[in-house]
N, C-alpha and C positions, 0 to 999 in steps of 0.2 A: 744586411744592415749597413747603412752609409756612415762613413766616418765624418768627424768634424774637420772639414778640409780647409787648408790655407792656400790661397792663390797668390802667386807673385807674377805681376804682369807689367811691372815698370823696370824691367831688367835692362841695364845699359848694354848697348852693342856698339863697340868702338874698335873694330879690328885694325890691326897694323896693315894697311893696304899695301904699302911698298914691300913689306916682308912677304905678304901673301903672293904678290906678283912675282917676286923673286923665286919663291918656292914652286911656282907654276912654270918657271922657265920663261917668263915674259920679259923680253929685252927692254931696258929703259929707252925712252924716246921712240919706240916703235909704234906703228899704228895699232897693233894689238894692245900695247900698254894703254894707249888712250881709250880704247874700247873697254878694256878691263876696268880702268879707273872710273869711267862713266857708270858701268854696271855696278861696281862696288859702292859708288856714291849713292846710287839709287837704292841699293840694298840697305845702306846705313839709314837713309831717310825712312825706309818702309818697315824695317824689321821691328818686331815686337816679340822677342823670345818670352816664353811663359813656362810656369811651373805650377803644379798643384801637388800637395802632399798632406799627410795626416800623421799625427803622433797617436798611434793606436796600440791598445793592450794586446799582448801575446798570450794565447791560451793553448796549451798542448792538448791535442785530442788523441784518440786511439790510433794505433798503427802509424802510418806515415803522414798523418794529417796534423795541421796546425791552424789555429784561427788567429787572424789579425783583425782587430777591430770587429770581432764577431763574425767575420767572413772566413769560411774554411778554405784552405789550400791543401793540395796533396803533393807532397815531395818530401822524401826522407831527408834529403840534404838541406832543404829549407827548414824543416823541423829541427834538425840538429843545430843549424846555425842560429836559429832564433831561441832555442831552448834556454840559454842562460839569461835571456833578456826579459824584463817586464814589459817593455814597449818596443815597437819597431816603427819604421817610417815608410809606408807605401807611397809611391810617387809616380808622376808623369812629368816629363820635360819635353819641350818642343822648340824648334826654331821659330814657330809661329806660322799660322795660316797666311798672314799677310806676305811674308817673305816667300813661302811656298808658292803662292799664286803668282808672284812676280817672276820667280826663277825656275820653277819646275817645268819639265817637258818642253824645253827650248828646242826649236827645230835645228839650230846650228849646234853640232856636237861639241865644238869648242866652247861656245857659250854655256852649253849644258854642263860641261866639266867645271867651268868657272862658277856656275850657279851652285853646283853640288858643294864646292869648296866653301862658298860663302854661307850656305845653309848649315854646313857642318860647324863653321865658326860660331854661328848664332846658337846652335844647339849647345856648343861648348860653353857659351856665356850663360845659358840657362842652367846647365849642370853645375857650373861654378857657383851661381847664386843659390841653388838648392843645397849643395853640400855646405856652403858657408853658413846658411841659416840653420840647417839641422845640427851641424857639429857645434855651433855656438850654444845650442840648447842642451847638449848632452855632455860635452867635455870628457869623453871616454878615452881610454888608452889607445883605441883605434876604431875605425869604422870600416864597413865593407858593404858590398851590394850584391844582390842576386837579381837577375832579369829573366822573365819568362821567355823561353825559347833559345836562350844563349847556351844552355846545356841540356842534354837529354834528361838529366836528373830533375829539371823543372821545365816541363814542356810548354810550347807556345799556347796550348789550350788553356793554360792558367791565366792568360790575358783576360778571359771573360770574368772571373771573379774579381780580379784586380780592378778592372774598369767599373764593375758594380760597386766595389768598396769606395771608389773615388768618384762616384756618379755626380755628386754635387759640384765637382770641379771640372769634369770632363768637357762640358759645353763651354765653360768660361775660358778654358785654354785652347779650345778649338780643335781638339784631337778627335778623329773618328776612327772606329775600329771596323775594318772591312770583314766580309764573310770569311776570308781566309786568315783572319786574325792579325793582319798587318795594320800598321798605323798610317794615317794620313793627317798631317804632313809626314813624308817619309823620314825626314830627319827629326825623329822623336824617339824617346826611350821611356820604357816603363820598368819599374822594379821596386824592390824593398831595400831600404838602407837600415843597417843595424850595427850596434856596438859589437866589436869583435877584436879580441886581443891576440888571435892566432895568425894574423896576416893573411886571412882568406882573400883570394882573388879568383874570380870565375876562370880567368885564363889558365890557371894552374890545373884545371880539370878539362880544358878544351883540347880536343885532338887536332885542331887545325893549326899545325905548326907554322904554316906560312901566312897566317892571318896578319894583315898590315896593322891591325889595331891591337895586337898582342901587347899586354902590359907586364907579363911575367912569364918565365919559362914553365913548361908543363911539369906538374908534380902531382900525380894522381893520389899520393898519400894525404894530400890536404883534405880530401873528402872522407878520410877515415876518422871522423870525429864522433864523439859520443856525448 
């Protein structure tokens, strides 16, 4: 069953280019700085970050299964997290195919690194637009996310039903799912956002202590919810 999908495709992308250059260790007035500034300017002209999401009813099924918008998912942790909620928000967010085609797979490793950074910034803009839109609709005490493949408790195989649920928006945002269940553009994210007053964060259950994207210290007790 496909959900009634909302697409956001007019998301502003205005990164702080001097700040990004500084974070990458590019010296001002250097030749590298001129090259980076030119690449970043092209990225700003080209980028069209996109999001699709749905406000979908939650239905608890038998065992470790939960349906979102009529689509069943299998994960005890997802079921526990969604169980207090009448609705959840499945979503896809991406830096956009346009920027991916401009910056991905650069032959020069340095340009490739710069491109990864710019695509990550564009994905961040998409995620910000997504959370602002969803949270404005719900006004709960707190919100949280789960993402297929980020934890063993909700494996990457769950990408398939999530993409099926959002099928009406998948082509419009330009995200493809490969046979290995990875997304293209690479700087894309899929998940379910939901109201949560317990401070749930995926990172608190993730064993990768040295992950550069860690947003909270590990705390396995967070998963012990009923």
